[in-house]
C-alpha positions in Angstrom: 55.5 -33.8 -6.0 52.9 -32.1 -7.8 50.9 -34.9 -8.6 51.0 -35.7 -5.0 49.8 -32.3 -4.1 46.8 -32.7 -6.8 45.8 -36.0 -5.2 45.5 -34.8 -1.6 44.0 -31.7 -2.7 41.5 -33.3 -4.6 40.9 -35.6 -1.6 40.4 -32.7 0.9 37.8 -31.3 -1.4 36.0 -34.2 -2.0 35.7 -35.2 1.9 34.9 -31.8 2.4 32.0 -31.7 -0.2 31.0 -35.2 0.9 30.3 -33.9 4.4 28.4 -31.0 3.3 26.2 -32.7 1.0 25.4 -35.6 3.8 24.5 -32.6 6.2 22.4 -30.8 3.8 20.7 -34.6 3.5 20.1 -34.8 7.1 18.8 -30.9 7.1 16.1 -31.7 4.7 15.0 -34.8 6.3 14.3 -33.3 9.2 12.3 -30.8 7.6 10.5 -33.4 5.7 9.9 -35.1 9.3 8.6 -31.5 10.7 6.4 -31.1 8.1 4.8 -34.7 8.8 4.7 -34.3 12.6 1.1 -33.8 13.4 2.2 -32.3 16.8 4.1 -29.0 15.3 1.2 -26.7 14.4 1.1 -24.0 11.5 0.2 -21.1 14.4 3.7 -22.3 16.0 5.8 -20.8 13.2 3.9 -18.3 11.7 3.3 -15.1 13.4 -0.4 -13.7 12.9 -0.7 -9.7 13.4 -4.0 -8.6 14.4 -5.6 -5.5 12.5 -4.9 -3.5 15.6 -1.1 -4.5 15.7 -0.5 -2.8 12.1 0.4 0.6 12.4 -2.4 2.8 11.0 -0.9 5.9 9.0 -2.7 9.0 10.1 -4.9 10.7 7.9 -3.5 14.1 8.2 -0.1 13.4 8.1 -0.6 11.2 4.8 -2.7 13.9 3.5 -0.1 16.6 3.8 2.7 14.6 2.0 0.1 13.4 -0.6 -0.6 17.3 -1.4 3.1 18.3 -1.4 5.1 15.3 -3.0 4.0 14.3 -6.6 6.1 11.0 -6.4 4.2 10.1 -3.1 0.9 11.0 -4.5 1.1 8.8 -7.5 2.3 5.7 -5.4 -0.8 6.1 -3.3 -3.6 6.4 -6.0 -5.2 2.9 -7.0 -5.2 2.6 -10.9 -7.0 2.6 -12.7 -8.8 5.4 -10.8 -12.4 5.7 -11.1 -13.4 9.4 -12.0 -17.1 10.3 -12.0 -18.1 13.4 -13.9 -20.9 15.0 -15.9 -21.7 13.3 -19.1 -19.5 15.7 -21.7 -18.3 17.7 -19.3 -21.5 19.8 -19.2 -24.2 19.9 -16.1 -26.9 17.9 -16.3 -28.5 14.7 -15.0 -26.1 12.1 -17.1 -23.2 10.9 -15.5 -20.1 9.3 -17.1 -17.6 7.3 -15.4 -14.3 6.9 -17.0 -11.2 5.0 -15.5 -7.7 7.2 -15.2 -4.6 5.4 -15.9 -1.0 6.2 -14.1 0.1 8.1 -17.1 -3.1 10.3 -17.8 -3.0 11.6 -13.7 -1.9 15.3 -12.9 -0.4 16.1 -9.6 -3.4 17.8 -7.2 -2.1 20.0 -4.7 -5.8 20.3 -3.2 -5.9 23.4 -0.8 -2.3 24.1 -0.4 -2.6 27.3 -2.5 -5.2 28.7 0.0 -4.7 30.6 3.1 -7.1 28.6 5.1 -9.7 25.5 5.3 -12.4 25.1 7.3 -12.4 21.6 9.1 -16.0 20.2 11.0 -15.6 17.6 13.7 -18.2 15.3 14.9 -17.1 15.6 18.6 -16.3 17.9 20.8 -12.8 16.3 21.2 -12.0 17.4 17.5 -11.1 14.1 16.5 -12.4 12.1 13.5 -13.4 8.6 14.1 -10.9 5.9 13.6 -11.9 4.3 10.6 -10.3 3.3 7.4 -12.2 5.9 5.2 -12.3 9.5 4.5 -13.8 11.7 2.0 -12.3 15.0 1.0 -14.8 17.5 -0.6 -13.7 20.7 -2.3 -16.7 22.7 -2.8 -16.0 26.2 -4.1 -18.4 29.3 -3.2 -20.1 31.1 -5.7 -17.5 29.6 -8.3 -19.0 26.1 -9.1 -16.3 23.9 -7.6 -17.4 20.5 -6.4 -14.8 17.9 -6.1 -15.0 14.9 -4.1 -11.8 12.5 -3.5 -12.6 9.3 -1.8 -9.7 7.8 0.8 -9.2 4.2 2.1 -6.9 2.8 4.4 -5.3 -0.6 3.1 -3.1 -2.5 5.4 -2.6 0.9 7.4 -1.5 3.0 4.4 -4.1 5.5 3.0 -5.0 5.4 -1.0 -7.0 7.6 -3.1 -9.6 5.2 -4.5 -12.0 7.5 -6.5 -12.8 11.0 -7.4 -16.0 13.0 -8.3 -15.7 16.3 -10.0 -19.5 17.9 -10.4 -18.4 21.2 -10.9 -20.4 23.3 -13.0 
């Protein structure tokens, strides 16, 4: 009885596996035939997004989160980060460029510790032109601070790509 049950079970599994392998073979033959068919084009099976269809992140929303969340800030910096400053840290005509690695970055709060920040626009609608670049300049009054941060929108998201510190 056990021997007969084992034979029947083996036959059922064998037929099921054979049927499945046959279906997989037919499917792969169809895929190969489709790739060789000149009537089918790549554009028919690939969705191409125009740059205008990619959701563009708002800089103000990005920058606020960039200032308050250290992990987010770290994730939105292109490392190694180009950092330009005075040679040997002393004001003069000579500059030095270093490339900061991720483990040397310290969270920057930018202007969050201040009570206000002036904003100047280039039009009466008080909106910046929708470009993929922003420059943030922190210029102190009679304290020698002059730091410039360069941001670029890459595939819809903002990233810090370069900083310059010419503070005296």
